[in-house]
N, C-alpha and C positions, 0 to 999 in steps of 0.2 A: 519399236516397243522397248520400254524401260526394263521389263523382265526378260533380258536377253540371256545368252549363254554364260556370260561372265557373272551376271546377277544370280543365275541358277547355281553356278559354282559356289558362290559365297553362301547362298541359302542352304545348299547341301551341307556345307561345313557347320552352319548354325544348327541345322536339324540334328546332325550327328552329335554335337556337343550337348544337346538337350534331351534327345530321345533314344540314343543308342542303348541297347539292352533293356529298354523299357517294355512293359507289358501292356498289350492292347486290352483295355477293360470294357469300353463301350464304343459303339458305332452308331451314328445317327445320319440321316439324310434329310436335313431340314428343307432343302429345295431341290428342284429337278436335277441340277448339274453340280451340286455341292455335297461333300461328305465331311462330317466331323468325327474324328477319332480321339477318344480320351485315352491317353497313354500315360501310365504311371512310370516315371523314371526319375532317378536322383532324389527320391523321397517326396515327390509331389506330382500332382496331375497336370498334364499339359493337353490343351485342345489343339489338335492338328487339323487345319483346314485344307482340304483338297478341292480345288475348284476347276471345273471344266466349262465355266461360263464363257460364252463366245466373246465377251468384251472384257471380263474381269478374271480371266483364268490365272491361277497362281497356286503356290504351295507355301504355307506359313503356319507358325504357331499363333493362335489368336486368343485374345482376352475378351472378345465380343461375345454377346449372348445371342443365340439363334433359337427361333421357335420351331419345335419339332412337330410334324404332323401326328395326328392321333393314330393313324395306321401307317407303319413304315413301308416305303416302296419296296418292290421285289429285289432290286439291286442291293438295297440296304440289308434286307433279310439274308441275302446270299453272303454278303461280307461278314455279317455276324456269325453265320454258320462256319465260315472258313477261317476267320481271323481273330475273333474274340478269344482271349486267353493266350494268344501267340506272342512270342518275344521278337522284338525288332533286332535282327542280327546285323543289319547294315543298311546304310542309305547312301546311294551312289548316283552320280550323274553319268549319262551316256555321252562319251566324248565331251564336246562343248555344246551339245544340243540342249534345248529347253525340255529336257526329260529327266525325271528323277525316279529311280527304282528303289522301293522300300523292300528289303529282304526280310522275311519273317520265318520263324520256326516254331512249330508246335505239334500237338498230337491231334490226329483226325478222330472221327467218331468211333473208330474201332481201336483207338489207342496207339496207332503206329505214328512214328515221327514223320512229319510232313513239312515240306518247304514250299512256300508260296512267294510270289512277287506281286506287289501292287505297283503298277507302272503309271505314272502321271505324265501325260504329254501336254505341256503348256504351249499351245500353238494357236492361240486366237480362236477363231470359229471352228478350227479342226481339233481343238483340245479334247482330251479323253482321259478317263480313269479306267484302267484295265487290270483285272485280277487274273494272274497266270499261275498254273501249276508248274513250278520250276523244273521238276524232274522230267516232265513230259513236254515242257514248253508249250502247253496247251492252254488256250484261253478258256477260263471258267465263265466269265461274263465281263461286260463292260458297261459303263454308264451311258455310252452311245454306241449303237450298232452300226457297222459299216458293211454293206453288202457288196458283192463283186460288181454289181452294176454301178455302185457309187464310187468305187476305187479299184482300178484294175491291178494296182501294185500289190495290195494286200486286203484281206478280208478280216474284219474284226467282229467275229460272231462266236458264241459258245461252241467249243469243240474243235475250232480251227487252231492251227499252229500260229503262234505269235511271230509276226514279222516286223522288224523295225521300219519306221518310216524311211522313205528313200533318202540316202545320204547325199549331201551336196559336196561337190569336189572343191573344198576350200582348205586352206592351210590352217594348222593349229597355231594361233598367235603366241601361245605359251612357249612354243619351241622355236619361234621365229628369230632370225638373226638380222642384223642390219642389211646384209645382202638380200635376204628374203624380202624385206620391206621394199627395198629399192627396185628389185626385179618385178614386184607385183604392181608397181605404180608407174603410170605413164604421165609424167609431169607436164607434158605438152597438151594433154587432153583436158586438163582441168578437172573440177569436181572431185578432188582427192578424197573427200569424205565418202562419197559413193563408191569410189574404187576400193577403199579400205574395206567397206562392208561386203563388197562382192568378192574380195580376195581372201578374207580371213573369217574363219568360223567363230560363232558365238559373239559377234560384235554387232551392236545396234547402231543406227544412224546417230543416236545421241552420243555414244562413246566416240565414234569416228569424228564427229564435229568437234568434240573436246580435244582430240589429238591435233587436229588442224589448228584449232584456236590457240592451243598452248605452244604450237610450233611458231606461231606468229608469221611475219613476212620474212621468210628465209629461203635457204636452198634445200636441196634434196636431203642432205644429211640432217638438217634441222627437223624435218618431218620424221625421219627415221629415229632420231634421238627421242623425240616426243612420244612416238609410238612405243618404243621399247621401255621408256621410263614408266609409262602408265601400265604396261604389261607387267613390269617388275613389281609395281605396286599391287597388282592383282595377284601375282604369285606369292607375295608376302602374306596373303590371307588377312591383311589388315583392311578393315572396312570403315567407312564414314557414312552410314545411312543418311541420306539427305533428301529433304522435301523442298522442291523449288516452286514458289508461288508465282502468281502472274495470271494472265488471261487464260492460259492453259496450264494448269497445275501438273507437275510431273515429279518423278522420283528417280533415284539411282543409288547404287551401293557405295558410291564415292562422291566427293564434292565435285560439282560442275561449275566451271567458271564462265563458260560462254553464254549461259542463259542469265537474263536479268530477272529480278524478282526477289522477294524475301526468301531466305534460305534457313531451314530449320533442320538440325541434326537429331538423331535418335540413338538410344543405346543399342538397338538391334534392328535387323532387317524386318523382323516380324512386327515390331512396334511401329516401324515406318509404314508398313503395308496396312496395318490396322488404321492408322491415321489417314492414309491416302484413300483407302477404299471405304472409310467410315460413311455409311449411308449411300455410297454410290451404287453398289450392287443392290442394296435394299430398295433404293429409289427406282432402279431399273425394273425390279420385280413388281413393285407397286404400280409402276407405270403400265406394265403389261396387264396386271390384274384390274387396275382401276381406269384403264384407258377409256372404256365405254362410259364409265361413271363421270370422268372428267369432261368428256365431250358433251354428255347430257347436261351437266351443270353449267358449262359455258354457253350452251344453246339456250338454256332457261334464262341465264343472266342477259344474254343478248336480246332475247325476246322482250324482257322487261325494259331494257335500254330503249329499244325501238318503240315500245308501248308509251314510254314517257314522252318521246318526241311527238308522237301522234296526239297524246293528251294535251301537250302544250299548245299544239295548233288548235285543238278543240277549245282550249281555254282562251286563246286569242279571239276566236269566233264568239265565244260566250261573253266576252267583254262588251259586246254590242248591246247588252241587256238594257243599259240606261238609254241608249239611242231608241230602242223599240218603245220604251215607256214614254219618251218624249213625243215620238210620232203619234202614239195612240192618244195622248192627252190633247195634242194640237188638233188632231183629226176630230176628236169628240167636240172640241170647242168650235169647230167650223163645219159641222154636219150640214148646215143650211147651204154651204157653198159647194157641196158635193152631190153629184147625181150618179145613179147606176150607169155603168158603161164607160165611165171616165178611167183613164189609165194613170193619171197623175194630177195632183192638185197643188197649187202654190198657196201657202198660208203664211201669215206673219208669226214669227217665233217670239211670243211675248216674254219668254225667259231670257231673251237676248237683249242686252242693254241698248244695242243699236237698232233693234227691231227689224233685223234682216229677215227676208222671206226664206222659207224652207220648202223644197220640192218633196212631196210625199208620194211614193209609188202606190198605185191602187190596183186591186183585182177587179177588172170590169164586170166579172160575173157576180160580184157580191155587192150588197147594198152598202151605203156609207157607214152605217153602224156595224155591219159585219166586218168591214175593213178595219174599223177602229178596234173591234174586239180581237181581230186577228193579230194586231200589233201588241195588244195586252197579253195575249196567249204566248206569243213569241218572247215577250219580256219575261213572263213567268218561267218559261222553259229555260231560257238562257240563265236566269238568276239561279234556278235550281241546279243547272248544269255546272255552274262555277263551283258550287259546294261539292258536288259529286266528283268532278274532275280533280279538285284539290285532294279529296280523299283517296282517289285512285292513284294519283301521283305519289302521295305519301306511302300508300301500300306498295307500289312498285319499287319505290326507293328502299323500303324495308326488305323487300325480296332480294334486291341487288346486294344489299349489305349482308344478308344471310347467305346468299350464294357465293359471294366473294369470300366469306368466312370459310365455307366448305372447300373452296379451291385452295385457300391457304393451308387448311388442315391436310389436304391431300399431298401437299408438298413435303411434309415431314411425317407422313403416315406410314405405319407398318402394314403388313398384309392384314393383320387382325383389325387395325384401325379402319382400313378400307371397308371391311365387312360391316363394322359398326356404323360407318357413314351410310352405307347402302341400306342398312336396316332402318336408320333414321329417316331416310328419304321415303322408304316404304311406309313407315308409320305416319309421316307427314302428308302422305298422299301424292307425292311427286312421281313415285314409281309404283308399278303394279306389284303387289305382294307375290313373291315366288311361291310356287306350290311346294309343300313340304313333302319331300320324297322319303324322308326318314322321320322317326319319332322326334317331336319337338324337344329341344334341349331345355333342361331346367334353367331358370333365370340365373345368370351369372353376373356378379358385380363387375363393373368396369375396372380394368387394371390401370393404375396411374403410374406415370413416370416418377421415379423416386431419386432424389438427389440429397447430398449432405454438404452443407456449406463448410468453409474453412474452419469455422469454430465449432463444427459438429451439429449444427441446427438442421433439422429435416426440412426439405423443400419438395413440394408435390406439384406435378404439372398434369393438366388434362390436355390431350392432343386432339380430341374431337369434342363435339357438343355433348355427347352422352357422358364423356369423362368430365367435361367442364361442369355440367350440372351436378353430377355426382360429387365432385370435389368441393364445389362452392356451397352446395345446399345440404350435403350429407356428412362429408368427412371433416371439413374445416370447422374449427371452434369459433365462436363469435368474437373472441379476442385475438384470433390469429390475424396475420397480415396478408391481404389479398392484393395481387398485382396484375396489371394488364397494360399492353401498349396503348398509348393515348390516341384514340380515333383511328386506330390501325387494326385490321383483323389479326387475331392472335389467340394464344392459349391463355386459360386461367392458370395462375400460379399462386400457390399459398405457402407462406412461411409458417411452419407449425410452432409459433412462438408469439406471445403478446408483446414482447419487447426485444426484437432482434437487434443485433449490432448493425452499425452503419455498413460494415463490410458485407454482412449477410444480405442486407437489402440490396446492395449493389450487385452482388452475385446473382440473387434471385431476379433482379431486373435484367441482367444480361441473359439469363435463361429465357425470360419472357420475351425479350427482343429477338433472341435466336428462333424461338418458336412463334414467329409472327411473319407477316408479309414484308416486314422491313429487315429481314435477315441479312441482306447484302448491304444495308445502309450503315451509316455511322451517326452518332449522336441521336439515338432513337429515344423519344420521350416515353417513359413508362410511369403510369400512375400507380400509387399504392395507398391503401387505406385499410381500416379494420373490416373484417368480414361482416360484422353487424351493420356496416354502412352500405352493404351491397344487397340490392333487392332485385327479384325477378318479377316484372310486371305480369299481371294476370293475362293469360292468353298469348304471352310472348313466344317467339320462336325458340327452339332448343338452343341453349348456350347464351341467350341474350339476357343481359342484366343492365341495371342502372346503378350508379353509385354516387356517393357524395363524401365530403370531408377528405378528399384525396390530396396527396402531395405528389409532385412530379420530379423524377430523377432522369437525367440524360445519360445514356450508356451506349457503347458500341458492342454488338453481338460478338461473342468470343467462342468459337467452336472448341478450341482446346480446353477452355474453362468448363464448358458443358460436359465434355468427355471426362475430365478429371474429377468432376463432382458427382458423376452418375454412379449409383449403387449397382 
């Protein structure tokens, strides 16, 4: 894990520099396992994110915006009761564990001085956020409850004594000497990086591999020197927050040389984490919330794909229409040569230049004229079927385009966007309308994504069909510039200017490419035209438009640009 003990140590320093002696003004719990605390320190407000998410647990100062529920959860209410108005007295790490304790001081409801501890355990799926009465070392509550049946070492429930997680018998690398390193490693056993992780506290496999890599091919003393050199760098409290790209993106508090991929540094650890976790945790929440929705949409799309395959086979059969007409006409011309009871008759095909004979199958139960009429009936049905099948294939194609659009929208959707997509499917008749358990909410206008280009021009984005229709048909002016990825499912984007600069058009195009199915591609074609050139056909699906007079620009989606321009 990149967020190891050494990373926690650096983060604790960063938090102290920004939050020490600050006042806790507001507390929110936007999601099940995450807390946001607004702390006023050094003349400005800071948003402290505490996450006990099983995959994205961390502690950081964040600049991202989070949607808060209309009714705060019970744990959030308890934190507000015990911590709002309190002063941050200290922020410390427990040994080199992934644990941060925020010490706070304030007055309780009866006016007495009170000391509390907010303990954040960053331990993957075992992560937790625990509020403790410091004077009694008693747990007031936690974001996750752990009963005795779940953990025999300690119980994390209100009213119980707080007990630290079991300590591992590992050496503190900050105090290690060259002899300590050499004694801890068995050079004949190999896998030195794993041995380092097992011997020293607070060290992740990422850090251990970096030690071995920097040591190169050398002797025991080389490994020891590499280890101590990097530990000395950690002790200097100097950090180089680094994001390493590649197939599996990762991060660390210092530069990493053994990993290949594009490397990007950041001014602070918190900004690094904002970049790394941008949309990752949100995508996970959306996936959980919209998993059933995504599965339903994919099933509907697959049904239409299979339907088209069947219709194409029907179309092949229907292509026999001309053959049925020919047989009917030839049979009519040769009725004198046919008798009831015959199963086949051979007649000359007078349409053929060579005058070859044609074998016509007959129903022995029918008269000659009835057999002829049967072929004309089959001809008429086949001819009508061709038209109907073409219409059904076209309709199924439109359904697939619509459903693919919804799948693309789910990829970048927020939890609120997922609900709007669900409502759209209900309105379109794909899903059964859910029973209203509460009073129906008043109609609320869709909320659009808002960006500002480098030269200060406003750029608006719709992330689902409701927002797309609202943006293009209600918000945008006729002279504004409208953008959309060419022949690729994506968002509607509008530049609120009749004459934007070339740079603004490119930036808006990159935003359009990012919010499309081509997000991971390069050189994505993006069409742009005036809004007045964009029309919604009568009866068209939500979000569907046609346009003309467009120009096309080719861009590569840029996440960093999208983040930097977002309001």
